C-alpha positions in Angstrom: 0.0 0.0 0.0 1.4 3.4 -0.9 2.4 6.1 1.6 1.5 9.8 1.2 3.2 12.8 2.8 1.0 15.8 3.8 1.4 19.1 5.6 -1.6 20.5 7.5 -2.6 24.0 6.3 -4.2 24.7 9.7 -1.4 23.8 12.2 1.6 23.1 9.9 2.0 19.4 11.1 3.9 17.2 8.6 3.0 13.6 8.5 2.9 10.4 6.4 -0.1 8.1 6.0 -0.3 4.6 4.5 -3.6 4.2 2.5 -4.9 3.4 -0.9 -5.0 6.2 -3.5 -8.8 6.1 -3.4 -8.8 7.0 0.3 -6.1 9.7 0.4 -8.7 12.5 0.0 -10.1 11.3 3.4 -6.8 11.9 5.3 -6.9 14.1 8.4 -4.2 15.8 10.4 -3.2 13.6 13.4 -2.4 16.8 15.4 -5.5 18.9 15.0 -8.0 16.8 12.9 -8.2 19.2 10.0 -8.8 18.0 6.5 -7.2 21.1 4.9 -4.0 19.3 3.8 -1.4 19.9 1.2 0.0 16.7 -0.4 3.8 16.8 -0.4 5.6 15.2 -3.3 8.7 13.6 -1.9 11.1 10.8 -3.1 9.8 7.3 -3.5 11.0 4.1 -1.9 10.9 0.9 -3.9 11.2 -2.3 -1.9 12.2 -5.4 -3.7 13.1 -8.9 -3.0 16.4 -10.1 -1.5 18.5 -9.1 -4.6 19.9 -6.0 -2.8 19.6 -3.9 -5.9 18.9 -0.2 -5.7 19.3 3.2 -7.3 21.9 5.7 -6.4 21.8 9.4 -7.2 25.0 11.0 -8.5 27.1 12.7 -5.9 26.1 16.3 -5.5 22.6 15.9 -7.0 19.6 17.2 -5.1 18.7 13.5 -4.3 21.9 12.6 -2.6 
């Protein structure tokens, strides 16, 4: 199930929730209960099997 990062427009709390994309519009701030949220677009994490593969950003990039 995907995770989504939000910032509350009422109190400024930043938080992450794990929910289906159909339900992300129902998220509420855990600090104040507001539904006035801004979705933050952050990096993604891809979890794979035991192969240990991954992706590395070049040194000095905004992702490293």
